[in-house]
LUMVEX-382191 format. One line per field, with one value per atom (N, C-alpha, C, O, CB): residue in one letter; atom name; z, y, x. Coordinates in steps of 0.2 Angstrom, whole numbers. Atoms other than C-alpha are relative to their C-alpha. Glycine has a CB too. Layout:
BEGIN
code c(a, ...)
site c(CA, ...)
z c(Z, ...)
y c(Y, ...)
x c(X, ...)
***
This chain:
BEGIN
code c(m, m, m, m, m, v, v, v, v, v, q, q, q, q, q, a, a, a, a, a, t, t, t, t, t, q, q, q, q, q, a, a, a, a, a, q, q, q, q, q, r, r, r, r, r, k, k, k, k, k, s, s, s, s, s, f, f, f, f, f, e, e, e, e, e, e, e, e, e, e, y, y, y, y, y, l, l, l, l, l, n, n, n, n, n, l, l, l, l, l, e, e, e, e, e, d, d, d, d, d, e, e, e, e, e, t, t, t, t, t, d, d, d, d, d, n, n, n, n, n, f, f, f, f, f, y, y, y, y, y, e, e, e, e, e, l, l, l, l, l, v, v, v, v, v, d, d, d, d, d, g, g, g, g, g, v, v, v, v, v, l, l, l, l, l, t, t, t, t, t, e, e, e, e, e, v, v, v, v, v, t, t, t, t, t, p, p, p, p, p, a, a, a, a, a, s, s, s, s, s, p, p, p, p, p, f, f, f, f, f, h, h, h, h, h, s, s, s, s, s, d, d, d, d, d, i, i, i, i, i, a, a, a, a, a, e, e, e, e, e, y, y, y, y, y, l, l, l, l, l, d, d, d, d, d, r, r, r, r, r, k, k, k, k, k, f, f, f, f, f, y, y, y, y, y, a, a, a, a, a, a, a, a, a, a, i, i, i, i, i, q, q, q, q, q, q, q, q, q, q, n, n, n, n, n, k, k, k, k, k, l, l, l, l, l, d, d, d, d, d, w, w, w, w, w, r, r, r, r, r, v, v, v, v, v, k, k, k, k, k, r, r, r, r, r, s, s, s, s, s, d, d, d, d, d, t, t, t, t, t, g, g, g, g, g, v, v, v, v, v, r, r, r, r, r, t, t, t, t, t, g, g, g, g, g, e, e, e, e, e, q, q, q, q, q, r, r, r, r, r, s, s, s, s, s, r, r, r, r, r, l, l, l, l, l, p, p, p, p, p, d, d, d, d, d, i, i, i, i, i, a, a, a, a, a, i, i, i, i, i, i, i, i, i, i, h, h, h, h, h, g, g, g, g, g, e, e, e, e, e, d, d, d, d, d, w, w, w, w, w, r, r, r, r, r, s, s, s, s, s, l, l, l, l, l, r, r, r, r, r, q, q, q, q, q, q, q, q, q, q, k, k, k, k, k, s, s, s, s, s, k, k, k, k, k, a, a, a, a, a, a, a, a, a, a, v, v, v, v, v, l, l, l, l, l, r, r, r, r, r, v, v, v, v, v, p, p, p, p, p, l, l, l, l, l, l, l, l, l, l, l, l, l, l, l, a, a, a, a, a, v, v, v, v, v, e, e, e, e, e, v, v, v, v, v, v, v, v, v, v, s, s, s, s, s, p, p, p, p, p, g, g, g, g, g, i, i, i, i, i, k, k, k, k, k, n, n, n, n, n, r, r, r, r, r, q, q, q, q, q, r, r, r, r, r, d, d, d, d, d, y, y, y, y, y, v, v, v, v, v, e, e, e, e, e, k, k, k, k, k, l, l, l, l, l, k, k, k, k, k, e, e, e, e, e, y, y, y, y, y, q, q, q, q, q, t, t, t, t, t, r, r, r, r, r, k, k, k, k, k, i, i, i, i, i, s, s, s, s, s, e, e, e, e, e, y, y, y, y, y, w, w, w, w, w, i, i, i, i, i, v, v, v, v, v, d, d, d, d, d, p, p, p, p, p, q, q, q, q, q, e, e, e, e, e, e, e, e, e, e, k, k, k, k, k, v, v, v, v, v, s, s, s, s, s, i, i, i, i, i, f, f, f, f, f, l, l, l, l, l, l, l, l, l, l, e, e, e, e, e, d, d, d, d, d, e, e, e, e, e, l, l, l, l, l, f, f, f, f, f, y, y, y, y, y, s, s, s, s, s, d, d, d, d, d, p, p, p, p, p, t, t, t, t, t, v, v, v, v, v, f, f, f, f, f, t, t, t, t, t, n, n, n, n, n, g, g, g, g, g, l, l, l, l, l, e, e, e, e, e, p, p, p, p, p, i, i, i, i, i, r, r, r, r, r, k, k, k, k, k, v, v, v, v, v, s, s, s, s, s, k, k, k, k, k, s, s, s, s, s)
site c(N, CA, C, O, CB, N, CA, C, O, CB, N, CA, C, O, CB, N, CA, C, O, CB, N, CA, C, O, CB, N, CA, C, O, CB, N, CA, C, O, CB, N, CA, C, O, CB, N, CA, C, O, CB, N, CA, C, O, CB, N, CA, C, O, CB, N, CA, C, O, CB, N, CA, C, O, CB, N, CA, C, O, CB, N, CA, C, O, CB, N, CA, C, O, CB, N, CA, C, O, CB, N, CA, C, O, CB, N, CA, C, O, CB, N, CA, C, O, CB, N, CA, C, O, CB, N, CA, C, O, CB, N, CA, C, O, CB, N, CA, C, O, CB, N, CA, C, O, CB, N, CA, C, O, CB, N, CA, C, O, CB, N, CA, C, O, CB, N, CA, C, O, CB, N, CA, C, O, CB, N, CA, C, O, CB, N, CA, C, O, CB, N, CA, C, O, CB, N, CA, C, O, CB, N, CA, C, O, CB, N, CA, C, O, CB, N, CA, C, O, CB, N, CA, C, O, CB, N, CA, C, O, CB, N, CA, C, O, CB, N, CA, C, O, CB, N, CA, C, O, CB, N, CA, C, O, CB, N, CA, C, O, CB, N, CA, C, O, CB, N, CA, C, O, CB, N, CA, C, O, CB, N, CA, C, O, CB, N, CA, C, O, CB, N, CA, C, O, CB, N, CA, C, O, CB, N, CA, C, O, CB, N, CA, C, O, CB, N, CA, C, O, CB, N, CA, C, O, CB, N, CA, C, O, CB, N, CA, C, O, CB, N, CA, C, O, CB, N, CA, C, O, CB, N, CA, C, O, CB, N, CA, C, O, CB, N, CA, C, O, CB, N, CA, C, O, CB, N, CA, C, O, CB, N, CA, C, O, CB, N, CA, C, O, CB, N, CA, C, O, CB, N, CA, C, O, CB, N, CA, C, O, CB, N, CA, C, O, CB, N, CA, C, O, CB, N, CA, C, O, CB, N, CA, C, O, CB, N, CA, C, O, CB, N, CA, C, O, CB, N, CA, C, O, CB, N, CA, C, O, CB, N, CA, C, O, CB, N, CA, C, O, CB, N, CA, C, O, CB, N, CA, C, O, CB, N, CA, C, O, CB, N, CA, C, O, CB, N, CA, C, O, CB, N, CA, C, O, CB, N, CA, C, O, CB, N, CA, C, O, CB, N, CA, C, O, CB, N, CA, C, O, CB, N, CA, C, O, CB, N, CA, C, O, CB, N, CA, C, O, CB, N, CA, C, O, CB, N, CA, C, O, CB, N, CA, C, O, CB, N, CA, C, O, CB, N, CA, C, O, CB, N, CA, C, O, CB, N, CA, C, O, CB, N, CA, C, O, CB, N, CA, C, O, CB, N, CA, C, O, CB, N, CA, C, O, CB, N, CA, C, O, CB, N, CA, C, O, CB, N, CA, C, O, CB, N, CA, C, O, CB, N, CA, C, O, CB, N, CA, C, O, CB, N, CA, C, O, CB, N, CA, C, O, CB, N, CA, C, O, CB, N, CA, C, O, CB, N, CA, C, O, CB, N, CA, C, O, CB, N, CA, C, O, CB, N, CA, C, O, CB, N, CA, C, O, CB, N, CA, C, O, CB, N, CA, C, O, CB, N, CA, C, O, CB, N, CA, C, O, CB, N, CA, C, O, CB, N, CA, C, O, CB, N, CA, C, O, CB, N, CA, C, O, CB, N, CA, C, O, CB, N, CA, C, O, CB, N, CA, C, O, CB, N, CA, C, O, CB, N, CA, C, O, CB, N, CA, C, O, CB, N, CA, C, O, CB, N, CA, C, O, CB, N, CA, C, O, CB, N, CA, C, O, CB, N, CA, C, O, CB, N, CA, C, O, CB, N, CA, C, O, CB, N, CA, C, O, CB, N, CA, C, O, CB, N, CA, C, O, CB, N, CA, C, O, CB, N, CA, C, O, CB, N, CA, C, O, CB, N, CA, C, O, CB, N, CA, C, O, CB, N, CA, C, O, CB, N, CA, C, O, CB, N, CA, C, O, CB, N, CA, C, O, CB, N, CA, C, O, CB, N, CA, C, O, CB, N, CA, C, O, CB, N, CA, C, O, CB, N, CA, C, O, CB, N, CA, C, O, CB, N, CA, C, O, CB, N, CA, C, O, CB, N, CA, C, O, CB, N, CA, C, O, CB, N, CA, C, O, CB, N, CA, C, O, CB, N, CA, C, O, CB, N, CA, C, O, CB, N, CA, C, O, CB, N, CA, C, O, CB, N, CA, C, O, CB, N, CA, C, O, CB, N, CA, C, O, CB, N, CA, C, O, CB, N, CA, C, O, CB, N, CA, C, O, CB, N, CA, C, O, CB, N, CA, C, O, CB, N, CA, C, O, CB, N, CA, C, O, CB, N, CA, C, O, CB, N, CA, C, O, CB, N, CA, C, O, CB, N, CA, C, O, CB, N, CA, C, O, CB, N, CA, C, O, CB, N, CA, C, O, CB)
z c(3, -19, 5, 11, -2, -4, -13, -2, -8, 0, 2, -12, 5, 10, 0, -4, -6, 4, 2, -5, -4, 9, 3, 4, 6, -2, 14, -5, -6, 7, 4, 3, 4, 2, -3, -4, 18, 1, 2, 7, 0, 17, 8, 12, -4, -7, 32, -1, -6, 3, 0, 37, 1, 3, 5, -1, 39, 8, 9, -2, -7, 58, 2, 6, 4, -1, 58, -2, 1, -4, 2, 48, 5, 6, -7, -4, 60, 7, 10, 2, -7, 75, -2, 3, 4, 3, 65, 5, 7, -7, -4, 76, -3, -3, 8, 3, 66, 3, 0, -8, -4, 78, -5, -4, 3, 4, 64, 0, 3, -7, 1, 60, -7, -9, 1, 7, 43, 0, 4, -4, 1, 36, -6, -11, -2, 5, 26, -3, 1, 3, 3, 14, 0, 0, -7, 1, 13, -7, -8, 6, 7, -5, -1, -2, -5, 1, -7, 5, 4, -7, -5, 10, 1, 5, 0, 0, 6, 3, 1, -7, -2, 16, -5, -8, 7, 5, 5, 3, 5, -6, -3, 12, -4, -10, 2, 3, 8, 2, 8, 3, -1, 6, 1, -1, -6, -1, 12, -6, -11, 5, 5, 1, -2, 3, 1, 2, -9, 4, 5, -7, -3, -2, -4, -1, 0, 4, -17, 1, 2, -7, -1, -14, 7, 8, 0, -7, 5, 0, 3, 4, 0, 1, -3, -1, -5, 3, -10, 5, 6, -7, -5, 3, 6, 8, 3, -6, 17, -2, 2, 2, 3, 6, 0, 3, -7, 0, 3, 7, 9, -4, -7, 21, 4, 7, 4, -3, 27, -3, 1, -1, 3, 14, 2, 4, -8, -2, 19, 7, 9, -1, -7, 37, 1, 5, 4, 0, 35, -2, 2, -4, 3, 25, 5, 7, -6, -5, 38, 6, 9, 2, -6, 53, -2, 2, 2, 2, 43, 0, 2, -6, 1, 40, 6, 6, -6, -6, 57, -1, 2, 4, 1, 51, 5, 7, -7, -5, 62, -5, -5, 4, 4, 50, 2, 5, -8, -2, 52, -7, -12, 5, 5, 40, 2, 7, -3, -2, 41, -6, -12, 2, 5, 31, 1, 5, 0, 1, 26, 6, 5, -2, -6, 43, 2, 6, 6, -1, 42, -6, -11, 3, 6, 31, 0, 4, 0, 1, 24, -3, -7, -5, 2, 22, -7, -8, 5, 7, 3, -3, -8, -5, 2, 2, 6, 11, -6, -5, 11, 3, 10, -3, -3, 13, -3, -6, -2, 3, 7, 4, 7, -7, -4, 16, -4, -5, 7, 3, 8, 5, 9, -7, -4, 16, -5, -8, 3, 5, 5, 3, 9, -1, -2, 5, 5, 10, -6, -5, 13, 0, -5, -3, -1, 20, 4, 9, 4, -3, 25, 3, -1, -5, -3, 37, 5, 8, 4, -5, 48, 7, 9, 0, -7, 66, 4, 8, 4, -4, 73, -2, 2, -2, 2, 63, 3, 5, -8, -4, 70, 7, 10, -1, -8, 88, 1, 5, 2, -1, 85, -1, 2, -6, 2, 77, 7, 8, -6, -6, 93, 5, 10, 2, -5, 104, -2, 3, 0, 1, 95, 3, 4, -8, -3, 101, -5, -2, 4, 5, 85, 1, 3, -7, 0, 83, -6, -5, 0, 6, 66, -1, 1, -6, 1, 62, -7, -12, 1, 6, 48, 1, 5, -2, 0, 45, -4, -9, -3, 3, 40, -3, -6, 5, 3, 34, -6, -5, 5, 5, 18, 2, 7, -5, -2, 19, -4, -8, -3, 4, 13, -6, -11, 4, 5, 2, 1, 6, -1, 0, -3, -5, -11, -2, 5, -11, 0, 5, 3, 1, -19, -4, -9, -4, 4, -25, -4, 0, 5, 4, -39, 0, -1, -8, 0, -37, -7, -11, 5, 7, -53, 0, 4, -1, 1, -61, -3, 0, 6, 3, -71, 5, 5, -6, -5, -57, 5, 7, 5, -4, -46, -3, 0, 3, 4, -60, 0, 1, -7, 0, -62, 6, 7, -2, -7, -43, 1, 3, 5, -2, -41, -5, -3, 0, 5, -58, -1, -3, -6, 1, -59, 6, 7, -5, -5, -44, 6, 8, 3, -5, -31, -2, 2, 3, 3, -42, 1, 3, -7, 0, -43, 8, 9, -3, -7, -24, 4, 7, 4, -4, -18, -3, 1, -2, 3, -30, 3, 6, -8, -3, -23, 7, 10, -1, -7, -5, 1, 6, 3, 0, -10, 3, 7, 4, -2, -6, -5, -11, 0, 4, -12, -5, -10, 4, 4, -19, 0, 5, 2, 0, -25, -5, -10, -3, 4, -31, -1, 3, 4, 2, -40, -2, -7, -6, 1, -39, -4, -1, 6, 4, -53, -2, -7, -7, 1, -52, -7, -10, 5, 7, -68, -5, -10, -1, 5, -78, 1, -3, -1, -3, -68, -1, -4, -4, 0, -66, 7, 10, -6, -5, -53, -3, -6, 6, 3, -58, 6, 11, -3, -5, -47, -2, -7, 2, 1, -47, 5, 11, -1, -4, -40, -1, -6, -1, 0, -35, -1, 3, 7, 1, -41, -2, -7, -5, 1, -41, 0, -4, -7, -2, -34, -5, -5, 1, 5, -49, 0, 0, -7, 2, -52, -7, -11, 2, 7, -67, -4, -1, -1, 4, -81, -2, -4, -5, 2, -86, 5, 6, -7, -6, -71, -2, -8, 4, 1, -69, 1, 6, 6, -1, -72, 0, -4, -7, 0, -67, -2, 0, 7, 2, -74, 4, 8, -7, -4, -67, -1, 3, -2, 0, -73, 4, 4, -8, -5, -61, -4, -1, 5, 4, -75, -2, -5, -6, 2, -78, -7, -11, 3, 7, -94, -3, -8, -2, 1, -93, 6, 12, -1, -6, -82, 0, -5, 0, -1, -76, 0, 4, 6, 0, -81, 3, 1, -7, -3, -70, -3, -2, 8, 4, -82, 2, 0, -7)
y c(5, 6, -6, -5, 2, 6, -12, -5, -6, -4, 5, -25, -6, -5, 3, 6, -43, 0, 2, -6, 0, -45, -7, -8, 4, 6, -63, -6, -5, -1, 6, -79, -5, -8, -3, 5, -89, 2, 8, 0, -1, -90, 0, -3, -6, -1, -84, -2, -1, 7, 1, -90, 7, 12, -5, -6, -76, 2, 7, 0, -1, -78, 2, 6, -7, -2, -77, 8, 12, -4, -6, -61, 5, 11, 1, -5, -53, 1, 6, -4, -1, -56, 1, -1, -7, -1, -52, 5, 10, 3, -4, -45, 1, -4, -2, -1, -38, 5, 7, 1, -6, -24, 6, 9, -3, -6, -11, 4, 1, -2, -4, 2, -1, 3, 8, 2, -6, -2, -5, -5, 3, -10, -5, -4, 6, 6, -26, -1, -1, -6, 4, -33, -7, -9, 3, 8, -52, -2, -1, -4, 2, -58, -7, -9, 5, 8, -77, -2, -6, -1, 2, -79, 3, 2, -7, -3, -68, 7, 11, 0, -7, -52, 4, 3, 0, -5, -37, 6, 9, -1, -7, -21, 5, 6, 1, -6, -6, 6, 8, 2, -5, 8, 7, 7, 1, -6, 25, 4, 4, 5, -4, 37, 6, 8, 2, -6, 51, 6, 5, 1, -5, 68, 2, 4, 7, -1, 71, -5, -3, 0, 6, 54, 1, 1, -7, -1, 58, 6, 6, 1, -6, 75, -2, 1, 6, 2, 67, -4, -3, -4, 4, 54, 4, 3, -5, -5, 68, 4, 5, 4, -4, 79, -4, -2, 2, 5, 64, -2, -2, -6, 2, 59, 5, 4, -1, -5, 76, 1, 3, 7, -1, 77, -5, -4, 0, 6, 60, 1, 0, -7, -1, 64, 5, 5, 2, -6, 81, -3, -1, 5, 3, 72, -5, -5, -3, 5, 58, 4, 2, -5, -4, 71, 4, 4, 5, -4, 82, -4, -2, 3, 5, 67, -4, -9, -4, 4, 60, -8, -11, 2, 7, 43, -4, -1, -1, 4, 29, -3, -10, -5, 2, 27, 2, 7, 2, -2, 28, 1, -3, -5, -1, 34, -2, 1, 8, 2, 25, 1, -1, -8, -1, 29, -5, -4, 7, 4, 16, -5, -9, 4, 4, 7, -5, -9, 5, 5, -3, -4, -1, 4, 5, -18, -3, -3, -5, 4, -29, -7, -7, 4, 7, -48, 0, 0, -5, 1, -51, -7, -8, 5, 7, -69, -5, -2, -1, 5, -85, 2, 2, -7, -3, -78, 6, 8, -6, -6, -61, 6, 5, 1, -6, -44, 6, 6, 0, -6, -27, 6, 6, 2, -7, -9, 5, 8, 1, -5, 3, 7, 8, 0, -7, 21, 3, 7, 5, -2, 25, -5, -8, 7, 5, 13, 4, 7, -6, -3, 19, -7, -11, 4, 6, 6, 2, 8, -4, -1, 5, 0, -3, -6, -1, 11, -7, -8, 5, 6, -6, -5, -8, -3, 5, -16, 3, -2, 0, -3, -4, -2, -4, 7, 2, -7, -7, -9, 2, 7, -26, -1, -6, -3, 2, -26, 2, -1, 4, -2, -16, -5, -5, 7, 5, -30, -7, -11, -2, 6, -43, 0, 6, -1, 1, -49, 1, 2, -6, 0, -48, 7, 12, -1, -6, -35, 5, 11, -1, -4, -29, 1, -2, -4, -3, -19, -3, 1, 8, 3, -30, -3, -7, -6, 2, -32, -6, -7, 6, 6, -48, 1, -4, -6, -1, -40, 5, 9, 3, -5, -29, 7, 9, -1, -7, -11, 3, 0, 4, -4, 2, 3, 3, 6, -3, 10, -1, 0, 8, 0, 7, 5, 5, -8, -5, 21, -2, -3, 7, 1, 18, 6, 8, -7, -5, 32, -3, -6, 6, 4, 25, 3, 9, 0, -3, 27, -1, -6, -4, 1, 29, -7, -11, 5, 6, 13, -5, -5, -3, 6, -2, -5, -6, -3, 5, -14, 3, 0, -2, -3, -1, 1, 0, 7, -1, 2, -7, -7, 3, 7, -17, -2, -5, -5, 2, -19, 3, 0, 1, -4, -5, -1, -2, 7, 0, -7, -7, -8, 3, 7, -26, -4, -7, -3, 5, -36, 3, -1, 0, -2, -25, 1, -1, 7, 0, -22, -7, -7, 2, 7, -41, -2, -5, -5, 2, -44, 4, 1, 2, -3, -30, -2, -2, 8, 2, -36, -7, -8, -1, 7, -54, 1, -3, -4, -1, -47, 4, 5, 4, -3, -38, 7, 9, -4, -7, -20, 3, 3, 2, -3, -10, 6, 7, 2, -5, 4, 1, 0, 7, 0, 6, 6, 6, -7, -6, 22, -1, -3, 7, 0, 23, 7, 10, -5, -7, 40, 0, -3, 4, 1, 41, 7, 11, -3, -7, 57, 1, 6, 2, -1, 53, 1, 5, -7, -1, 52, 5, 7, -7, -5, 65, -2, 2, 7, 3, 55, -4, -6, -4, 5, 46, -4, -2, 5, 5, 30, -3, -5, -6, 2, 25, -7, -7, 5, 7, 6, -1, -1, -5, 2, 1, -7, -10, 5, 7, -16, -1, 2, -4, 2, -23, -7, -9, 5, 8, -42, -3, -7, -1, 2, -45, 1, -2, -8, -1, -38, 8, 12, -2, -7, -21, 2, -2, 3, -2, -12, 0, 3, 7, 0, -14, 6, 8, -6, -6, 3, 5, 7, 2, -4, 14, 7, 10, 0, -7, 32, 3, 2, 3, -3, 42, 8, 11, -2, -7, 60, 2, -1, 3, -3, 71, 6, 8, 1, -6, 87, 5, 10, 3, -4, 96, -2, 2, 1, 3, 85, -2, -4, 5, 3, 81, -7, -8, 5, 7, 62, 0, 3, -4, 1, 57, -6, -7, 0, 5, 41, -1, -1, -7, 1, 38, -7, -9, 5, 6, 21, 0, 4, -4, 0, 18, -7, -12, 1, 6, 6, -1, 1, 1, 2, -2, -7, -9, 0)
x c(-4, 65, 0, 1, 7, 0, 65, 5, 7, -7, -5, 79, 0, -2, 7, 0, 80, 6, 11, 0, -5, 90, 2, 8, -2, -2, 90, -3, -9, -2, 2, 89, -4, -9, 5, 4, 82, -7, -9, 4, 7, 64, -3, -1, -4, 3, 53, -7, -10, 1, 7, 36, -3, 0, -2, 3, 23, 0, 1, -8, -1, 24, 7, 7, -2, -7, 43, 0, 4, 5, 0, 40, -3, 0, -3, 4, 28, 4, 4, -6, -3, 40, 8, 12, -1, -7, 57, 3, 0, 0, -4, 70, 7, 11, 1, -7, 85, 4, 9, -1, -3, 90, 2, 7, 7, -1, 89, -7, -12, 2, 7, 75, -2, -7, 1, 2, 73, -7, -9, 5, 7, 56, 1, 5, -5, 0, 53, -7, -12, 4, 6, 40, 2, 8, -2, -1, 38, -2, -8, -3, 2, 38, 2, 8, 3, -1, 36, 5, 9, 2, -4, 44, 7, 11, 1, -6, 59, -1, -5, 3, 0, 62, 3, 8, 4, -2, 63, 0, -5, -4, -1, 70, -3, -2, 7, 3, 60, 5, 6, -7, -5, 73, -4, -10, 4, 4, 68, -2, 2, 5, 3, 58, 5, 8, -7, -3, 66, -4, -9, 1, 4, 62, -7, -12, 4, 6, 50, -6, -11, 2, 4, 42, -4, -10, 3, 2, 40, -5, -10, 6, 5, 32, -7, -12, 3, 6, 19, -4, -10, 1, 3, 15, -3, -8, 4, 2, 14, -6, -10, 6, 5, 3, -7, -12, 1, 6, -9, -3, -9, 1, 1, -8, -5, -10, 6, 4, -14, -7, -11, 4, 7, -28, -5, -11, 1, 5, -35, -2, -8, 4, 1, -33, -6, -10, 6, 5, -43, -7, -12, 3, 7, -57, -3, -9, 1, 2, -58, -3, -8, 5, 2, -59, -7, -11, 5, 6, -72, -6, -11, 2, 6, -83, -1, -6, 1, 1, -81, 0, -4, -6, 0, -76, 5, 10, 3, -4, -68, 5, 5, -4, -5, -54, 7, 7, -1, -7, -35, 4, 3, 3, -4, -22, 7, 10, 1, -7, -5, 5, 3, 0, -5, 11, 6, 10, 2, -6, 23, 3, 7, 6, -2, 24, -5, -4, 2, 5, 8, -1, -3, -6, 1, 7, -6, -11, 6, 6, -6, 2, 6, -5, -1, -5, -3, -9, -2, 3, -7, 0, -2, 3, 0, -4, 3, 4, 5, -3, 2, 6, 7, 1, -7, 20, 1, 7, 5, -1, 17, -3, -8, -3, 3, 15, 3, 9, 2, -2, 16, -1, -5, -4, 0, 19, -2, 3, 7, 2, 9, 3, 4, -7, -2, 15, -5, -4, 1, 5, -2, -5, -7, -3, 5, -15, -5, -4, 3, 5, -32, -4, -6, -5, 3, -40, -6, -6, 5, 5, -55, 3, 8, -5, -3, -52, -1, 4, -4, 1, -59, 6, 8, -7, -5, -46, 7, 10, 1, -6, -32, 0, 5, 0, 0, -38, 1, 4, -7, -1, -39, 8, 10, -4, -7, -21, 4, 9, 2, -3, -15, 0, 4, -2, 1, -21, 4, 6, -7, -4, -10, 7, 9, 0, -7, 7, 5, 11, 0, -6, 17, 3, 0, -3, -4, 31, -2, -1, 7, 2, 25, -7, -12, 2, 7, 9, -2, -1, 0, 3, 2, -7, -8, 5, 7, -16, -1, 2, -4, 2, -24, -7, -9, 0, 7, -40, 2, 7, -5, -2, -41, -1, -4, -6, 0, -37, -6, -9, 6, 5, -50, 3, 0, -3, -4, -37, 7, 10, -2, -7, -19, 2, -1, 2, -3, -9, 8, 11, -1, -7, 8, 2, -1, 2, -3, 19, 6, 11, 3, -5, 30, 7, 7, -3, -7, 49, 2, 0, 4, -3, 60, 2, 5, 5, -3, 65, -5, -11, 4, 4, 58, -3, -9, 4, 2, 58, -6, -11, 6, 5, 48, -7, -12, 3, 7, 35, -3, -9, 2, 3, 33, -3, -9, 6, 2, 31, -7, -12, 5, 6, 18, -6, -12, 1, 5, 8, -2, -8, 3, 2, 8, 0, -6, 5, 0, 13, -5, -9, 7, 4, 5, -7, -12, 2, 6, -10, -4, -9, 0, 3, -13, -1, -6, 5, 0, -9, -6, -10, 6, 5, -21, -7, -12, 1, 7, -35, -1, -7, 1, 1, -32, -2, -6, 6, 1, -33, -7, -9, 6, 6, -49, 0, -5, -5, -1, -43, -5, -4, 7, 5, -58, 3, -1, -5, -3, -47, 7, 10, -4, -8, -29, 1, -1, 3, -3, -21, 7, 11, -1, -7, -5, 2, -1, 2, -2, 3, 7, 12, 1, -6, 16, 3, 1, -2, -3, 27, 3, 3, 4, -3, 36, -4, -3, 4, 5, 21, -5, -9, -4, 5, 12, -7, -11, 1, 7, -4, -1, 3, -1, 2, -14, -5, -10, -3, 5, -23, -3, 0, 4, 4, -37, -4, -8, -5, 3, -42, -6, -4, 5, 5, -59, -2, -2, -6, 1, -63, -8, -12, 2, 7, -80, 0, 3, -4, 1, -85, 7, 9, -3, -7, -67, 5, 10, -1, -5, -58, 0, -5, -2, -1, -50, -2, -1, 7, 2, -57, 7, 12, -3, -6, -44, 2, 8, 0, -1, -46, -2, -7, -5, 1, -44, -2, -1, 6, 1, -49, 7, 10, -5, -7, -33, -1, -4, 4, -1, -30, 7, 12, -2, -7, -16, 0, -4, 0, -2, -9, -6, -6, 6, 6, -25, -6, -11, -2, 5, -35, -7, -12, -2, 6, -48, 1, 7, -2, -1, -50, 1, -3, -5, -1, -43, -4, -5, 7, 4, -52, -5, -2, 4, 4, -67, -3, -6, -6, 3, -73, -7, -10, 2, 7, -91, -2, 0, -3, 3, -101, -6, -11, -1, 6, -113, -2, -8, 1)
***
């Protein structure tokens, strides 16, 4: 769940160097700080499960990729930054980010994969299915997964020619895709 915390607009640079003396995490949405509330235990379990699976696959395939959970953002616009539940990034991009002087871990390059676990509520669904989908597409993130516990499905959007397929591959609890993206 996300809530706006301050009406005063912040620049992207101010966001990167924010000092509010709390352990809160924020997204920047049109220059407004939006606090990201902690995940529910169920939400956290899903993210942890995926994190472990991604990490194991990366290790097994000896890839120079990093798995980051909820604490690493991606710049999605002039005054926008999002904190996906899971971000898969190139190791080189992570090493470059570590060399920067900003206080926040926010990538200015596209992620390999962004994963969002949908929290209950209409606003959360709107944010993950519409707003973040559009932002991640604009940012040219090559793959976006929406894990929807309420609907018991995972929707996988693949970027091709700078657009996400409008008809994603969708997996349900049986793990068989109910719609498969055809690349024609």
